[in-house]
N, C-alpha and C positions, 0 to 999 in steps of 0.2 A: 503495501500499500503506498504509497507517495503521499509526500507533505499535503499537497493540496487537496487529497481523497478526506484523508485526517481532519483537515480545516474544514471540508463540507460538513464533513460527521457532526463537527463539533458545533458551528451552525445551525443543521438540521434539528441535532438536538436543544439547543437552546431555544428557536422555533420554536418546539412541540411543547414545550413548557411555559409557553405561552397563550393565552384565548381570549380572543375577544370577546365580551360580553353585553347586552345592551343592561340595563337599570332592570328592566324584567325580567330578562333571562338570569339575573341574580338571584332576584326574589322567589323566582320559580325554584333553584336552583337550594334557596334558605328556607323552605316551608316545607320542601322535599326532603332534606339531607342535614340541616341540623340539629345537634345532637342533644343540648340545653333544651330546645322545645320538645324533642320524642321524650329525653328524660319527663319534663315537667307532663306530659301526658297522664302520664301513669298515675299522677296525685290524684286526675279524676277517674281511673279507674280503680283505684284504690277508695275513692267517697265512694265508686256504686257499689261497691262489696263489702264498705260499712252499712250500707244502705239495705242492702241484703241480711246483712247479719243482724239489723236492728227488727227485721221482720219475723227474723225466728224465737220459736217459743222453749222455755226449758223441757228438756224430755220426762216423761210419765213417769215417775217411779215405783217399782213392782218391789213388794218387802213380802219376806214371807216366817214361818217360824214353826219349829217341830219341838216334841218333848225332848227334852235334855234327862230327865228322872221324874219314873213315875213313883211318888213313894208308896200308893196303896197296893203294887205289885213289885216293888221293889225292883224297877225293872230300869234299865237303864237305853234312852232311845228310843221309847215307846212309837216308832211312828204312825204307825197305824189306827193307833188310838187319839192321836192329840198333835194336830198341825192346822194351818190356817195360812194365809196370804190377802195383803193389800195390795191395792192400786193407787195412789195418789197423780193428783195433777194442781203444779203450780198456777193460778186464774191471776190475771195484773187485774189491781182495781185503778180507779180513779185516772184512766187514759195513760199510763206507763206507757204502752207499747206505743201507741199515735203518737207520744210528743218525742218519745224516742225516733220514731223513725222522720217526722218532721225536722228533727236537730240533724239529723243523720243528711236528709236532704236538702238543706239548710247549709250544710257542708259543702257540700256538691257546688253549690253556689259557687261558694266561697272557691273553691279548686276552679272553678271554670274563669271564674274573674279573676284570679291569677294567672292562668293561661294566657286569659288576653291577655294583660300587662304585659307579660312577658316577650309576647310574640311582637306586641309595639314599639314597647324597649329595643328588642333585638334587629328589629325590622328599621327602628330608626336609626343604632349604628352601622347599619346595615349602610342605607341610605346616604348617611354624612359621612362615612368613611369612602364611599364610592366618588363621591364629589371632593372629599379631599385627596383623592390616589389619583380622579382626573384630569384638578388643577396643579396638583405637583409635576403631572406629564406633561404641561404645555411649561410650566416652568424650565424644566429640565431641559424640553425641546427649544424654546429662547436663548436659557444659558449653555447651550454647545450652539448654539447659533454664533450668539457672539465670542465664547472661547473660541472655535475655530478661526474667523478671524484674528481675533489676537494672539491668538500662538502662532499664525504664519507668521506676522506684523512684528510679533517679539523676535522669531527668527531671523527675521530681515536685518531687525536693527542689531544684534547682537552681532550679524557676521561684519557689518558696516560699523558697531561699533569696535571690536578687534583690528577693523583697517583705520581707523583714527575718523573715521566721518563723520562722525555723530557722536556725542556726548557720552559717557557712562552714566550722566544724570538721566536721558532719556531714555536711556533703556528702562533703568533702572522704575522710573516710572512706567512704562507699560508694563516691568513686570508686574508691578501693585496691583494695576489691576485685573493683568491677569490672577495673581494672587485674589483676588475677592472674588471674581470668579469662578477660580476652582474649589474655594470657600464653601461660594454656594452651593455650589453643584454636591458636594461631601455633602452638605444638610438637607437636601432636596434628593438626593438620593436615600440617605438614612429613611427620611419620611416614608419615602416610597416602599419601603422595604417595610417597615412598621403596618403601612395602611395594606401590602399585598399579605403580610401574616395575617392580620383581624379580617379580610375579607374567605381565605380561605377556611378559616374558622366558622366563619359563621353560612356561607356556605359550603361546606364538606368538600372545596374543589381543592385539589393540588397545587393544579396548575398554576401560575402567576395569570390573576385576571387583568388586561388592558380593557378600559371603559372604552366603550362603543358610544359615545355622547356625539352627535354632531354642532355644529355649531349654531344651528337652528333651536334646534331643541335648547342647548344651551339659555339663548336668549328668549324662549320662550320662559322657562321658567324664570330667568332675573326678570321678565316684565311682567311676570302674575302679579295680580292685586289680590288682598283676602276676601273672602266673601262674607262681608257683613263688616261691622267696625270692631273697639274695642271691650265694649261692652256686649255685642253678641257674639265673641268669641269667646269670654267668660263664662256667656250663659250655656252655651255650647259645649266646652268642658266641664263643666255640673254635668251635663246629661249623658255625656260619652265617655267623658276620661274614666278608664276600667279602675285604676287604682283609688279613685273617689267613691265609685262605684261600691267598690271594696269594703270600705270604712263604714259606708253607711248599710250597707246585707249584715256589716258585724253586728250594731245597732239592733236589728232583725235577730238577724242567729243568738245573742245574749238573751234576748227574751224568751225565746223559743226554748233554749239550756235552762231559765232561770222555768220557767216552767215544769221542765221534763224533773228538775232537782226537786218542785212542792209536790209535783203527782209522788214522787217514792215518799214520801210521808206519810202517802194512804197505805195500810196494811193489805197486805196480797192477800187473798183468798187459799187456802188447800182442800182440794177437793177429789173427793173419794171413793171408794169402796171396799170394803173390807168380809175374808170370810172365816170362817173358826168350827173346825170339825166339833170340837168335845168340848171346849171352853168359856162356852159363854151360857149365858141362862136356857138359851134352845141348842138342841142339835145340829150342825149343820149352819148354822145362821148366817145372814148377810148384811151386812153394818153400814150406814151410809157415814161416810167419816166427813168431818167440816174441822178446820182449821185456821184460825185468826191471829197474831200476833194482836199484844193488849198495847191498845196506843196510850199509851200510861202517859209519854213524852215524845215529840216529836226527832224522830229519830236522824233526821238529814237536815235538820237546822243551820247549820253552821257552814252546807254546800250552798243552801238557800241566799242570806245571806253575800256569799262570796259571789253569785253570780249575781244579783241584785247589784252588785258592787263592780261589777264586770259590766252592765249595761251603762252606767254613768260614765265610767271609762273609755268606752266607747263613742259614744256622745262628746266627749270633749275632742278622743280624737278627730272625731270628724269633723268638729267645726273647726280643731286646728286646719285638718285637710280644705276643709275650705277655702280657709282666708289664704292656705299659702298657694294651692290653684290655681284662685284669683290674684296673686298676685306672680306669679308665673307667669302666666298669660302677660300681663299686663306690660309684664317687662320683656316681653320675646316680644312683643307687639312692638313697643316702641324701639326697642334695640333694632327689629327688622325696617323700620319704618325712617330710622335713622339711616342707618347703611343706603337702603334701598335711596334715600334722595342725595345722599352721599355722590352714589355712583350715578346717579342722573343727569348731576351737575357735569359729568365728564359724556359729551357729549361722543357719539359713532366720527364727526370730522374730525375731532381732538386728537381720536386712538389713530386715525390714518393720517393726521398731519405729523405725530408724531414718528408714524413710520417712515413717512414723507422724509420725514429731517433725521431722520435713524441714516437712512441712507441716501441720503443729499451728503450728510458729512462724512458716511466712509466714500461717495467718491472725490469730493471735496479734499479730503487730505492725499489721498493718492495724486490726487495732481497738485497738490504744495499750497492747494489753495487754504489751508487752515492748519494752525498753527496745533503743534505735539500739544502745548497746554491746553489750548481750546478740543481740544479734540477729543483729551482723557477727561476732560472736565463733564465736558458731555457724556461720553461713554459709562465713566461713572454713575450719572445722574439718571440717562436712562435706565440701567442697570436696575439702580432702586427699584424706579417707576413701578417699571417693569413687574418685578416681583410685585411692588402694592396694588398696582391693580389686578392680578389675579386673586390676592388675598381680600381685594373688596368684592371682588364678582363671589366668592371661598365663600364670605363671609356673608352674602343674602343669604345663599342656600342651605346654609347653616342652622340660620336665621328662619330658614322657611319650613325645614325639618322640627325642629322647635316647637315651632307652632302646632306643626303634623302630629309631633308625639304628646302633645297637652292635649289637645281639642279631641282630638281622635275621629277627625270627619273633615269630608273633605270639605276647607276654607279658602282654597285658592281657584279662580275660575280656570 
């Protein structure tokens, strides 16, 4: 195998490890493969098992007795003349089973809300990371473009500096720009690696994911307007946010638990029948057996009080979550509005002019119409501005996703 064939294999292997995916493709893979979601689903299955268990009654009890010693005939184990049997069943009173089943069903609803919130949180992380990766790759592309030209220019200046045609100071000035660009590239590559790892975990895809997002799609997201104002978004969040709904459901869950604990104070009934061959008033008599604990005190009083305190605690937590959610929606909306207004001040013509000036500076510097100091000052300013614009656009995407995560319904046109 020659070196060119080996190089082809290496390049092919690298390309095979890359996978272009749209945001919709990533979300589909996430729902099918995410291990956290799959694990959380079992909590719902276990809640179903608890409901099944709550419906099961105690088993009936069978007991019997035989003679151990007959004092009249002085006979041991006189089974033929003295034996008996009893069957008893525990009968729940006070609605215990009904309350226990209702509490178990409420626990399942809590498990479903927890699953819904985890789904929202992980999907939001997926979308945020997808946009992070998209803009970091644009940064890398832009930085590589600048580096390509600056490295060539620096190499030429090193040759001329060695010949004494240009000053060492000019070479160092160019070297400074190249170092800054390389430092930017290192930071960008580090971020890209981190975001790729997060996407792999979320989607279950082992290949590096390359966002497949067109410029028009990105512009549509950036230009999107929320469906409703700040107050409307807060209202929708209270209606749809699974985490807040979970806290509300905890109040109902606590009431059901308290009702169940109260019903445990009601004595249960043991009902059954017994047969005795020769030990009762009559031979082979059949008796009705009834047993009930004496309600001299409330045997479950402490648990009832504890359950009542839990209801009050859940109410306070729900009040806090309501205030917390409303505040977060308000802050997220203001953040989005501020970032949107800031980016809106930069018109498309301004961005186009920036690129025109950049290309013009390159051409004029090659022709000697621009001094090295002017050129390097511009390149340093362009480098920072380009990165800032990408960060501004990504900031809007992140604000949109935060609002989506909080409100948990379609809020952008």
